[in-house]
PATI-728345 format. One record per atom (N, C-alpha, C): x, y, z. Coordinates in steps of 0.05 Angstrom, whole numbers, plus 5000, padded with zeros to 4 digits. Atoms other than C-alpha are relative to their C-alpha. Example, Ala and Ser with C-alpha at 12.3 -4.5 7.8 and 13.67 -1.06 7.14 Angstrom:
// PATI-728345
@px->5018 py->4976 pz->5000
@px->5246 py->4910 pz->5156
@px->5018 py->5024 pz->5000
@px->4984 py->4976 pz->4999
@px->5273 py->4979 pz->5143
@px->4985 py->5022 pz->5014
// end
This chain:
// PATI-728345
@px->4990 py->4997 pz->4972
@px->7241 py->1907 pz->7591
@px->4989 py->4977 pz->5017
@px->5008 py->5022 pz->4983
@px->7240 py->1850 pz->7640
@px->4984 py->5011 pz->5024
@px->5016 py->4991 pz->4977
@px->7188 py->1855 pz->7696
@px->5017 py->5001 pz->5025
@px->4985 py->4997 pz->4975
@px->7215 py->1879 pz->7763
@px->4990 py->4978 pz->5020
@px->5007 py->5021 pz->4981
@px->7216 py->1821 pz->7812
@px->5010 py->5007 pz->5028
@px->4993 py->4996 pz->4973
@px->7215 py->1830 pz->7886
@px->5012 py->4975 pz->5012
@px->4989 py->5024 pz->4986
@px->7258 py->1785 pz->7930
@px->4978 py->4984 pz->5014
@px->5020 py->5017 pz->4987
@px->7219 py->1726 pz->7956
@px->4995 py->5007 pz->5029
@px->5003 py->4993 pz->4972
@px->7233 py->1746 pz->8028
@px->4983 py->5025 pz->5004
@px->5015 py->4975 pz->4998
@px->7205 py->1815 pz->8016
@px->4970 py->4995 pz->4994
@px->5027 py->5007 pz->5007
@px->7142 py->1787 pz->7984
@px->4986 py->4986 pz->5024
@px->5011 py->5015 pz->4977
@px->7132 py->1739 pz->8042
@px->4995 py->5018 pz->5024
@px->5003 py->4981 pz->4978
@px->7143 py->1795 pz->8092
@px->4975 py->5018 pz->4996
@px->5023 py->4983 pz->5006
@px->7093 py->1839 pz->8057
@px->4973 py->4985 pz->5003
@px->5024 py->5016 pz->4997
@px->7042 py->1784 pz->8054
@px->4993 py->4994 pz->5029
@px->5004 py->5005 pz->4971
@px->7052 py->1768 pz->8128
@px->4990 py->5025 pz->5014
@px->5009 py->4975 pz->4988
@px->7043 py->1841 pz->8146
@px->4971 py->5006 pz->4993
@px->5027 py->4995 pz->5009
@px->6980 py->1847 pz->8105
@px->4981 py->4981 pz->5015
@px->5017 py->5019 pz->4986
@px->6952 py->1784 pz->8138
@px->4997 py->5008 pz->5029
@px->5002 py->4992 pz->4972
@px->6969 py->1810 pz->8207
@px->4982 py->5024 pz->5004
@px->5017 py->4977 pz->4998
@px->6935 py->1877 pz->8194
@px->4970 py->4992 pz->4996
@px->5028 py->5010 pz->5005
@px->6873 py->1841 pz->8166
@px->4989 py->4986 pz->5025
@px->5009 py->5013 pz->4975
@px->6870 py->1798 pz->8229
@px->4993 py->5021 pz->5021
@px->5006 py->4980 pz->4980
@px->6874 py->1860 pz->8272
@px->4974 py->5015 pz->4995
@px->5025 py->4986 pz->5007
@px->6816 py->1891 pz->8235
@px->4976 py->4982 pz->5004
@px->5024 py->5017 pz->5001
@px->6770 py->1831 pz->8230
@px->4999 py->4977 pz->5020
@px->5001 py->5023 pz->4982
@px->6791 py->1774 pz->8276
@px->4992 py->5008 pz->5028
@px->5010 py->4990 pz->4974
@px->6753 py->1780 pz->8342
@px->5019 py->4996 pz->5023
@px->4981 py->5006 pz->4978
@px->6811 py->1753 pz->8384
@px->5026 py->5015 pz->4997
@px->4975 py->4986 pz->5005
@px->6867 py->1796 pz->8354
@px->4996 py->5029 pz->5007
@px->5002 py->4973 pz->4992
@px->6874 py->1862 pz->8390
@px->5026 py->5015 pz->4993
@px->4976 py->4988 pz->5011
@px->6927 py->1894 pz->8346
@px->5002 py->5030 pz->5005
@px->5000 py->4970 pz->5000
@px->6906 py->1967 pz->8350
@px->4993 py->5012 pz->5027
@px->5007 py->4990 pz->4974
@px->6885 py->1973 pz->8422
@px->4988 py->4978 pz->5017
@px->5010 py->5020 pz->4982
@px->6858 py->1936 pz->8483
@px->4971 py->4994 pz->4993
@px->5028 py->5009 pz->5003
@px->6793 py->1897 pz->8479
@px->4995 py->4974 pz->5014
@px->5009 py->5025 pz->4986
@px->6755 py->1838 pz->8507
@px->4986 py->4982 pz->4981
@px->5014 py->5020 pz->5017
@px->6736 py->1775 pz->8470
@px->4990 py->4976 pz->5017
@px->5011 py->5020 pz->4982
@px->6722 py->1730 pz->8530
@px->5003 py->5010 pz->5028
@px->4999 py->4992 pz->4972
@px->6712 py->1735 pz->8605
@px->5015 py->4980 pz->5016
@px->4987 py->5019 pz->4983
@px->6742 py->1700 pz->8665
@px->4987 py->4973 pz->4999
@px->5011 py->5027 pz->5002
@px->6734 py->1625 pz->8666
@px->4997 py->4986 pz->5027
@px->5001 py->5013 pz->4974
@px->6733 py->1614 pz->8741
@px->4971 py->4994 pz->5008
@px->5028 py->5007 pz->4994
@px->6656 py->1613 pz->8742
@px->4988 py->4987 pz->4975
@px->5013 py->5013 pz->5023
@px->6611 py->1570 pz->8698
@px->4979 py->5018 pz->4989
@px->5018 py->4980 pz->5011
@px->6581 py->1630 pz->8664
@px->5009 py->5007 pz->4972
@px->4994 py->4989 pz->5027
@px->6576 py->1654 pz->8592
@px->4982 py->5024 pz->4996
@px->5016 py->4976 pz->5006
@px->6550 py->1719 pz->8563
@px->4989 py->4997 pz->4971
@px->5013 py->5001 pz->5026
@px->6499 py->1716 pz->8507
@px->4995 py->5029 pz->4992
@px->5003 py->4972 pz->5009
@px->6499 py->1781 pz->8466
@px->4985 py->5000 pz->4973
@px->5016 py->4996 pz->5025
@px->6454 py->1807 pz->8410
@px->5007 py->5027 pz->4989
@px->4993 py->4975 pz->5014
@px->6471 py->1860 pz->8358
@px->4978 py->5011 pz->4983
@px->5015 py->4985 pz->5021
@px->6435 py->1912 pz->8315
@px->4972 py->5007 pz->5007
@px->5027 py->4992 pz->4993
@px->6370 py->1921 pz->8353
@px->4999 py->5027 pz->5014
@px->5024 py->5017 pz->4999
@px->6323 py->1937 pz->8381
@px->4983 py->5001 pz->4975
@px->5017 py->5003 pz->5023
@px->6277 py->1913 pz->8327
@px->4971 py->4996 pz->5009
@px->5028 py->5001 pz->4990
@px->6201 py->1922 pz->8335
@px->4987 py->4972 pz->4998
@px->5013 py->5026 pz->5004
@px->6185 py->1851 pz->8311
@px->5016 py->4977 pz->5014
@px->4983 py->5023 pz->4992
@px->6244 py->1808 pz->8334
@px->5011 py->5003 pz->5029
@px->4987 py->4998 pz->4974
@px->6274 py->1837 pz->8398
@px->4982 py->4991 pz->5022
@px->5018 py->5009 pz->4979
@px->6212 py->1826 pz->8441
@px->4997 py->4969 pz->5000
@px->5002 py->5029 pz->5002
@px->6208 py->1754 pz->8416
@px->5026 py->4986 pz->5011
@px->4976 py->5010 pz->4987
@px->6281 py->1743 pz->8435
@px->4998 py->5002 pz->5030
@px->5002 py->4996 pz->4971
@px->6267 py->1772 pz->8504
@px->4981 py->4980 pz->5012
@px->5019 py->5020 pz->4990
@px->6208 py->1724 pz->8512
@px->5014 py->4973 pz->5004
@px->4985 py->5026 pz->4998
@px->6253 py->1664 pz->8498
@px->5020 py->5001 pz->5023
@px->4981 py->4997 pz->4978
@px->6305 py->1690 pz->8546
@px->4986 py->4997 pz->5027
@px->5015 py->5001 pz->4975
@px->6253 py->1699 pz->8601
@px->4991 py->4971 pz->5006
@px->5009 py->5027 pz->4997
@px->6227 py->1629 pz->8589
@px->5022 py->4981 pz->5010
@px->4977 py->5016 pz->4992
@px->6297 py->1601 pz->8600
@px->5016 py->5013 pz->5023
@px->4988 py->4986 pz->4977
@px->6313 py->1648 pz->8658
@px->5029 py->5009 pz->4994
@px->4974 py->4991 pz->5010
@px->6371 py->1678 pz->8619
@px->5001 py->5030 pz->4997
@px->4995 py->4971 pz->5004
@px->6399 py->1749 pz->8619
@px->5020 py->5002 pz->4977
@px->4982 py->4996 pz->5023
@px->6435 py->1777 pz->8558
@px->5007 py->5029 pz->4998
@px->4991 py->4973 pz->5006
@px->6470 py->1839 pz->8533
@px->4992 py->5007 pz->4971
@px->5009 py->4991 pz->5026
@px->6440 py->1877 pz->8475
@px->5017 py->5024 pz->4991
@px->4984 py->4977 pz->5011
@px->6489 py->1920 pz->8434
@px->4981 py->5014 pz->4980
@px->5022 py->4986 pz->5014
@px->6440 py->1972 pz->8409
@px->5011 py->5022 pz->4981
@px->4995 py->4978 pz->5018
@px->6443 py->2019 pz->8349
@px->4983 py->5024 pz->5010
@px->5013 py->4977 pz->4987
@px->6427 py->2089 pz->8375
@px->4974 py->5009 pz->4986
@px->5024 py->4990 pz->5014
@px->6377 py->2109 pz->8321
@px->4977 py->4980 pz->5003
@px->5021 py->5019 pz->4995
@px->6339 py->2044 pz->8332
@px->4989 py->5003 pz->5029
@px->5008 py->4995 pz->4972
@px->6338 py->2059 pz->8407
@px->4980 py->5023 pz->5001
@px->5018 py->4977 pz->5001
@px->6306 py->2126 pz->8392
@px->4972 py->4993 pz->4989
@px->5025 py->5008 pz->5012
@px->6253 py->2094 pz->8349
@px->4984 py->4981 pz->5017
@px->5014 py->5021 pz->4985
@px->6237 py->2038 pz->8398
@px->5010 py->5002 pz->5030
@px->4990 py->4995 pz->4973
@px->6255 py->2069 pz->8466
@px->4984 py->4984 pz->5020
@px->5015 py->5015 pz->4980
@px->6198 py->2035 pz->8503
@px->5007 py->4970 pz->5000
@px->4991 py->5028 pz->5001
@px->6220 py->1966 pz->8479
@px->5027 py->4997 pz->5013
@px->4974 py->5001 pz->4987
@px->6291 py->1981 pz->8500
@px->4997 py->5003 pz->5031
@px->5005 py->4997 pz->4971
@px->6265 py->2004 pz->8568
@px->4990 py->4974 pz->5012
@px->5010 py->5026 pz->4990
@px->6229 py->1937 pz->8576
@px->5023 py->4980 pz->5003
@px->4977 py->5018 pz->4998
@px->6294 py->1900 pz->8562
@px->5016 py->5007 pz->5026
@px->4985 py->4991 pz->4976
@px->6329 py->1941 pz->8616
@px->4986 py->4992 pz->5025
@px->5015 py->5006 pz->4976
@px->6273 py->1931 pz->8666
@px->5000 py->4970 pz->5005
@px->5000 py->5029 pz->4996
@px->6276 py->1856 pz->8654
@px->5027 py->4989 pz->5009
@px->4974 py->5008 pz->4990
@px->6349 py->1855 pz->8676
@px->5021 py->4995 pz->4979
@px->4980 py->5002 pz->5021
@px->6383 py->1854 pz->8609
@px->5018 py->5025 pz->4999
@px->4981 py->4978 pz->5003
@px->6443 py->1899 pz->8594
@px->4998 py->5012 pz->4972
@px->5000 py->4986 pz->5026
@px->6442 py->1951 pz->8539
@px->5028 py->5014 pz->4997
@px->4973 py->4990 pz->5005
@px->6509 py->1972 pz->8508
@px->5001 py->5014 pz->4973
@px->4997 py->4982 pz->5023
@px->6536 py->2016 pz->8452
@px->5009 py->4984 pz->4975
@px->4993 py->5013 pz->5026
@px->6536 py->1990 pz->8380
@px->5000 py->5022 pz->4978
@px->5000 py->4976 pz->5017
@px->6544 py->2060 pz->8349
@px->4972 py->5012 pz->4997
@px->5027 py->4988 pz->5005
@px->6488 py->2108 pz->8331
@px->4990 py->4994 pz->4972
@px->5009 py->5005 pz->5028
@px->6487 py->2098 pz->8255
@px->5007 py->4973 pz->4989
@px->4990 py->5025 pz->5010
@px->6522 py->2031 pz->8248
@px->5015 py->5003 pz->4974
@px->4986 py->4994 pz->5025
@px->6566 py->2062 pz->8195
@px->5025 py->4983 pz->4998
@px->4976 py->5016 pz->5005
@px->6620 py->2019 pz->8164
@px->5017 py->5013 pz->4978
@px->4985 py->4985 pz->5020
@px->6647 py->2072 pz->8116
@px->5018 py->5021 pz->5013
@px->4983 py->4978 pz->4992
@px->6675 py->2140 pz->8132
@px->5003 py->5002 pz->5031
@px->4998 py->4998 pz->4970
@px->6660 py->2134 pz->8207
@px->5024 py->4985 pz->5010
@px->4978 py->5016 pz->4990
@px->6715 py->2082 pz->8213
@px->5027 py->5013 pz->4996
@px->4975 py->4988 pz->5007
@px->6768 py->2129 pz->8187
@px->5003 py->5029 pz->5009
@px->4999 py->4972 pz->4991
@px->6752 py->2195 pz->8221
@px->4993 py->5000 pz->5030
@px->5004 py->5003 pz->4971
@px->6762 py->2196 pz->8297
@px->4979 py->5018 pz->5011
@px->5020 py->4981 pz->4989
@px->6721 py->2258 pz->8311
@px->4972 py->4992 pz->4993
@px->5027 py->5008 pz->5009
@px->6663 py->2233 pz->8270
@px->4990 py->4975 pz->5015
@px->5008 py->5024 pz->4986
@px->6663 py->2164 pz->8302
@px->4995 py->5006 pz->5029
@px->5004 py->4993 pz->4971
@px->6671 py->2194 pz->8372
@px->4973 py->5013 pz->5004
@px->5026 py->4987 pz->4997
@px->6610 py->2238 pz->8361
@px->4977 py->4980 pz->4996
@px->5020 py->5020 pz->5005
@px->6571 py->2179 pz->8334
@px->4996 py->4983 pz->5025
@px->5001 py->5016 pz->4976
@px->6588 py->2138 pz->8396
@px->4988 py->5016 pz->5023
@px->5010 py->4982 pz->4979
@px->6573 py->2197 pz->8442
@px->4970 py->5002 pz->4998
@px->5029 py->4998 pz->5004
@px->6504 py->2204 pz->8411
@px->4986 py->4975 pz->5009
@px->5012 py->5025 pz->4991
@px->6489 py->2131 pz->8423
@px->5001 py->4999 pz->5031
@px->4998 py->5000 pz->4971
@px->6514 py->2139 pz->8495
@px->4978 py->5017 pz->5013
@px->5021 py->4982 pz->4989
@px->6465 py->2196 pz->8506
@px->4973 py->4987 pz->4999
@px->5026 py->5013 pz->5002
@px->6406 py->2155 pz->8481
@px->4999 py->4977 pz->5021
@px->4999 py->5021 pz->4981
@px->6427 py->2096 pz->8524
@px->4996 py->5010 pz->5029
@px->5003 py->4988 pz->4973
@px->6432 py->2141 pz->8585
@px->4971 py->5007 pz->5005
@px->5028 py->4993 pz->4996
@px->6361 py->2166 pz->8574
@px->4983 py->4975 pz->5005
@px->5016 py->5024 pz->4997
@px->6335 py->2095 pz->8569
@px->5006 py->4985 pz->5026
@px->4992 py->5017 pz->4977
@px->6374 py->2062 pz->8626
@px->5006 py->5016 pz->5025
@px->4992 py->4984 pz->4977
@px->6394 py->2120 pz->8671
@px->5029 py->4996 pz->5008
@px->4972 py->5005 pz->4994
@px->6466 py->2097 pz->8669
@px->5016 py->5003 pz->4974
@px->4982 py->4997 pz->5023
@px->6526 py->2110 pz->8623
@px->5013 py->4974 pz->4994
@px->4988 py->5026 pz->5007
@px->6546 py->2046 pz->8587
@px->5030 py->5002 pz->4999
@px->4971 py->5000 pz->5001
@px->6619 py->2026 pz->8589
@px->5010 py->4979 pz->4979
@px->4992 py->5020 pz->5020
@px->6619 py->1972 pz->8534
@px->4991 py->5008 pz->4972
@px->5004 py->4991 pz->5028
@px->6623 py->1983 pz->8459
@px->5008 py->4977 pz->4981
@px->4993 py->5019 pz->5021
@px->6620 py->1933 pz->8402
@px->5000 py->5015 pz->4973
@px->4999 py->4985 pz->5026
@px->6643 py->1965 pz->8336
@px->4981 py->4987 pz->4980
@px->5017 py->5010 pz->5021
@px->6598 py->1958 pz->8276
@px->5014 py->4978 pz->4985
@px->4990 py->5024 pz->5013
@px->6609 py->1889 pz->8245
@px->5026 py->4990 pz->5013
@px->4976 py->5009 pz->4986
@px->6665 py->1880 pz->8296
@px->5026 py->5011 pz->4989
@px->4976 py->4989 pz->5013
@px->6714 py->1921 pz->8253
@px->5015 py->5018 pz->5019
@px->4983 py->4983 pz->4982
@px->6772 py->1951 pz->8292
@px->5024 py->5011 pz->4985
@px->4977 py->4987 pz->5011
@px->6827 py->1999 pz->8272
@px->5009 py->5021 pz->5020
@px->4991 py->4980 pz->4981
@px->6866 py->2055 pz->8307
@px->4978 py->5021 pz->5006
@px->5021 py->4980 pz->4995
@px->6807 py->2104 pz->8298
@px->4979 py->4989 pz->5019
@px->5020 py->5013 pz->4982
@px->6758 py->2055 pz->8331
@px->5009 py->5000 pz->5029
@px->4990 py->5001 pz->4972
@px->6802 py->2047 pz->8392
@px->5005 py->5027 pz->5011
@px->4996 py->4973 pz->4990
@px->6818 py->2121 pz->8396
@px->4973 py->5012 pz->5009
@px->5027 py->4990 pz->4992
@px->6743 py->2138 pz->8397
@px->4991 py->4987 pz->5026
@px->5008 py->5014 pz->4975
@px->6731 py->2085 pz->8450
@px->5015 py->5011 pz->5024
@px->4985 py->4988 pz->4978
@px->6787 py->2113 pz->8494
@px->4989 py->5027 pz->5008
@px->5010 py->4973 pz->4995
@px->6759 py->2183 pz->8487
@px->4976 py->4999 pz->5018
@px->5025 py->5002 pz->4985
@px->6693 py->2161 pz->8516
@px->5001 py->4980 pz->5023
@px->4997 py->5018 pz->4978
@px->6721 py->2112 pz->8566
@px->4985 py->4973 pz->4996
@px->5014 py->5025 pz->5007
@px->6690 py->2052 pz->8530
@px->5019 py->4977 pz->4996
@px->4985 py->5025 pz->5004
@px->6716 py->1981 pz->8530
@px->4990 py->4987 pz->4974
@px->5007 py->5014 pz->5025
@px->6717 py->1948 pz->8461
@px->4995 py->4971 pz->5006
@px->5007 py->5028 pz->4996
@px->6682 py->1881 pz->8462
@px->4995 py->4986 pz->4974
@px->5006 py->5016 pz->5024
@px->6683 py->1828 pz->8407
@px->4986 py->4975 pz->5010
@px->5014 py->5024 pz->4992
@px->6665 py->1755 pz->8419
@px->5019 py->4976 pz->4998
@px->4986 py->5026 pz->5001
@px->6689 py->1684 pz->8430
@px->4989 py->4982 pz->4978
@px->5013 py->5016 pz->5020
@px->6638 py->1649 pz->8386
@px->4978 py->5016 pz->4987
@px->5020 py->4985 pz->5015
@px->6594 py->1678 pz->8331
@px->4981 py->4981 pz->4986
@px->5020 py->5015 pz->5015
@px->6529 py->1650 pz->8304
@px->5001 py->5006 pz->4970
@px->4998 py->4991 pz->5028
@px->6543 py->1688 pz->8239
@px->4972 py->5000 pz->4987
@px->5028 py->4999 pz->5010
@px->6467 py->1695 pz->8233
@px->4993 py->5026 pz->4987
@px->5005 py->4977 pz->5016
@px->6475 py->1762 pz->8201
@px->5003 py->4994 pz->4970
@px->4996 py->5007 pz->5028
@px->6494 py->1726 pz->8137
@px->4990 py->4972 pz->4994
@px->5008 py->5028 pz->5005
@px->6474 py->1652 pz->8146
@px->4978 py->4992 pz->5019
@px->5021 py->5009 pz->4982
@px->6414 py->1617 pz->8175
@px->5012 py->4986 pz->5025
@px->4991 py->5013 pz->4975
@px->6424 py->1596 pz->8248
@px->4984 py->4975 pz->5003
@px->5014 py->5025 pz->5001
@px->6404 py->1524 pz->8240
@px->5002 py->4986 pz->5027
@px->4999 py->5016 pz->4976
@px->6391 py->1472 pz->8294
@px->5028 py->4989 pz->5004
@px->4973 py->5012 pz->4998
@px->6458 py->1439 pz->8278
@px->5020 py->5021 pz->5010
@px->4981 py->4979 pz->4992
@px->6495 py->1505 pz->8286
@px->4995 py->5008 pz->5029
@px->5006 py->4993 pz->4972
@px->6459 py->1520 pz->8352
@px->5011 py->4979 pz->5019
@px->4988 py->5021 pz->4983
@px->6479 py->1452 pz->8380
@px->5031 py->5002 pz->5001
@px->4971 py->4998 pz->5001
@px->6551 py->1462 pz->8357
@px->5010 py->5024 pz->5017
@px->4992 py->4977 pz->4984
@px->6554 py->1531 pz->8389
@px->4999 py->4994 pz->5030
@px->5003 py->5008 pz->4972
@px->6529 py->1504 pz->8455
@px->5022 py->4981 pz->5008
@px->4979 py->5019 pz->4994
@px->6580 py->1448 pz->8452
@px->5027 py->5013 pz->5002
@px->4974 py->4987 pz->5000
@px->6638 py->1495 pz->8438
@px->5003 py->5021 pz->5022
@px->4998 py->4980 pz->4979
@px->6622 py->1545 pz->8492
@px->5014 py->4990 pz->5025
@px->4985 py->5006 pz->4976
@px->6666 py->1547 pz->8553
@px->4995 py->5021 pz->5021
@px->5003 py->4979 pz->4980
@px->6662 py->1584 pz->8619
@px->5016 py->5025 pz->4992
@px->4988 py->4975 pz->5008
@px->6677 py->1657 pz->8603
@px->4995 py->5008 pz->4971
@px->5005 py->4994 pz->5028
@px->6655 py->1653 pz->8530
@px->4980 py->5022 pz->4996
@px->5019 py->4979 pz->5009
@px->6621 py->1712 pz->8497
@px->4989 py->4991 pz->4973
@px->5014 py->5010 pz->5024
@px->6570 py->1690 pz->8445
@px->4985 py->5023 pz->4987
@px->5013 py->4978 pz->5013
@px->6542 py->1736 pz->8392
@px->4980 py->4990 pz->4979
@px->5021 py->5005 pz->5019
@px->6477 py->1732 pz->8353
@px->4988 py->5027 pz->4992
@px->5013 py->4975 pz->5008
@px->6430 py->1784 pz->8322
@px->4971 py->5000 pz->5007
@px->5029 py->4997 pz->4997
@px->6362 py->1810 pz->8342
@px->4990 py->5022 pz->4981
@px->5007 py->4978 pz->5018
@px->6363 py->1869 pz->8293
@px->5001 py->4992 pz->4971
@px->5000 py->5004 pz->5028
@px->6351 py->1873 pz->8219
@px->4993 py->5026 pz->4986
@px->5007 py->4977 pz->5016
@px->6347 py->1927 pz->8166
@px->4973 py->4997 pz->4987
@px->5026 py->5005 pz->5013
@px->6283 py->1895 pz->8142
@px->4978 py->4997 pz->5022
@px->5022 py->5004 pz->4982
@px->6214 py->1893 pz->8174
@px->4996 py->4971 pz->5007
@px->5001 py->5029 pz->4995
@px->6214 py->1818 pz->8166
@px->5025 py->4988 pz->4988
@px->4974 py->5011 pz->5009
@px->6276 py->1775 pz->8158
@px->4999 py->4969 pz->5004
@px->4998 py->5030 pz->4998
@px->6283 py->1700 pz->8143
@px->5022 py->4992 pz->5019
@px->4978 py->5006 pz->4983
@px->6350 py->1701 pz->8178
@px->4992 py->5003 pz->5030
@px->5008 py->4997 pz->4973
@px->6319 py->1728 pz->8242
@px->4980 py->4978 pz->5009
@px->5019 py->5022 pz->4994
@px->6264 py->1675 pz->8239
@px->5016 py->4975 pz->5007
@px->4983 py->5023 pz->4994
@px->6318 py->1622 pz->8237
@px->5013 py->5003 pz->5027
@px->4987 py->4995 pz->4974
@px->6353 py->1654 pz->8297
@px->4980 py->4994 pz->5022
@px->5020 py->5005 pz->4980
@px->6288 py->1653 pz->8336
@px->4993 py->4971 pz->5003
@px->5007 py->5029 pz->5000
@px->6273 py->1581 pz->8317
@px->5021 py->4983 pz->5014
@px->4979 py->5017 pz->4989
@px->6341 py->1555 pz->8339
@px->5011 py->5011 pz->5027
@px->4990 py->4989 pz->4975
@px->6354 py->1601 pz->8399
@px->4993 py->4982 pz->5024
@px->5006 py->5018 pz->4978
@px->6317 py->1554 pz->8447
@px->5019 py->4976 pz->5002
@px->4982 py->5023 pz->5000
@px->6363 py->1497 pz->8426
@px->5027 py->5009 pz->5012
@px->4975 py->4990 pz->4988
@px->6424 py->1540 pz->8443
@px->4997 py->5004 pz->5030
@px->5004 py->4995 pz->4971
@px->6395 py->1561 pz->8510
@px->4999 py->4973 pz->5015
@px->5002 py->5026 pz->4986
@px->6377 py->1489 pz->8528
@px->5027 py->4986 pz->5000
@px->4973 py->5013 pz->5001
@px->6446 py->1464 pz->8506
@px->5019 py->5012 pz->5021
@px->4983 py->4987 pz->4980
@px->6481 py->1515 pz->8550
@px->4992 py->4992 pz->5028
@px->5010 py->5008 pz->4974
@px->6437 py->1498 pz->8609
@px->5007 py->4971 pz->5006
@px->4993 py->5028 pz->4996
@px->6449 py->1424 pz->8599
@px->5029 py->4996 pz->5009
@px->4972 py->5001 pz->4993
@px->6523 py->1438 pz->8607
@px->5005 py->5016 pz->5026
@px->4999 py->4985 pz->4975
@px->6508 py->1477 pz->8671
@px->5016 py->5026 pz->4997
@px->4988 py->4974 pz->5005
@px->6531 py->1543 pz->8641
@px->4979 py->5021 pz->5005
@px->5019 py->4979 pz->4994
@px->6495 py->1603 pz->8671
@px->5003 py->5023 pz->4979
@px->5001 py->4978 pz->5020
@px->6474 py->1658 pz->8622
@px->4997 py->5027 pz->5015
@px->4999 py->4975 pz->4985
@px->6493 py->1726 pz->8650
@px->5005 py->5023 pz->4981
@px->4993 py->4977 pz->5016
@px->6502 py->1797 pz->8625
@px->5031 py->5003 pz->4999
@px->4971 py->4996 pz->5002
@px->6571 py->1821 pz->8603
@px->5011 py->5013 pz->5025
@px->4990 py->4988 pz->4975
@px->6577 py->1865 pz->8665
@px->5004 py->4978 pz->5021
@px->4998 py->5021 pz->4980
@px->6564 py->1804 pz->8708
@px->5023 py->4981 pz->4994
@px->4978 py->5018 pz->5008
@px->6614 py->1763 pz->8668
@px->5027 py->5013 pz->5004
@px->4974 py->4986 pz->5001
@px->6670 py->1815 pz->8663
@px->5006 py->5013 pz->5027
@px->4995 py->4985 pz->4975
@px->6661 py->1852 pz->8729
@px->4984 py->4988 pz->5023
@px->5015 py->5013 pz->4979
@px->6634 py->1801 pz->8779
@px->5004 py->5013 pz->5027
@px->4998 py->4988 pz->4973
@px->6618 py->1827 pz->8849
@px->5015 py->4981 pz->5018
@px->4987 py->5017 pz->4980
@px->6661 py->1801 pz->8906
@px->4979 py->4984 pz->5015
@px->5019 py->5016 pz->4985
@px->6629 py->1745 pz->8947
@px->4987 py->5016 pz->5023
@px->5014 py->4986 pz->4979
@px->6576 py->1771 pz->8994
@px->4989 py->5027 pz->4992
@px->5010 py->4974 pz->5009
@px->6561 py->1833 pz->8952
@px->4982 py->4996 pz->4977
@px->5019 py->5001 pz->5022
@px->6505 py->1846 pz->8903
@px->5012 py->5009 pz->4975
@px->4990 py->4992 pz->5026
@px->6511 py->1863 pz->8830
@px->4991 py->5028 pz->4993
@px->5010 py->4974 pz->5007
@px->6479 py->1931 pz->8834
@px->5021 py->5021 pz->5001
// end
């Protein structure tokens, strides 16, 4: 029996559909399944530096020290269970003027992504921990590993959360954040850019996080040299009208 051959057009259509779906799931700028934010307004010379997966007892405080030295504010997308373990550290971040946002409670990338009720409860649990630490209900959510699908957006809508991805990624969850990559990231940033790095780790000590800490000052200096102010996501996305404060 001869093998069944699909028409070339059908194969191309199927491949295109698969590629489009994959982009919607993984590409930070493709919002196929629901609304989201990957950059902010460009009318001000501001960028938002964000950190994922913390707080971490060894690395987050060191990140905060570098930010303070460079007079920079950032947004930390926190894992709820790590917040519970290191609530005092998270409270120090908040008191220093940094923003804390939702990065799920368990950071699950399996069943949570395919069961709306389960993911909604996971996000709700993280919201409750963040409320205890900051006294406010967060409105921003970065999905675990940035993965998006209809379930992710449905859970976000249920809790009134805005899905946030990024403009530029350090990819320091998988690769060392070298000096060359820090300089390149600073050069590519534009007003309104959202930059993502990591302060968290599943390990007590991480070579990747040490690289991030070593090169973070170069990124901060490069952004300052280009006269780009480092602000929180709330300040970038929801700027106060002239003459009004940010509180």
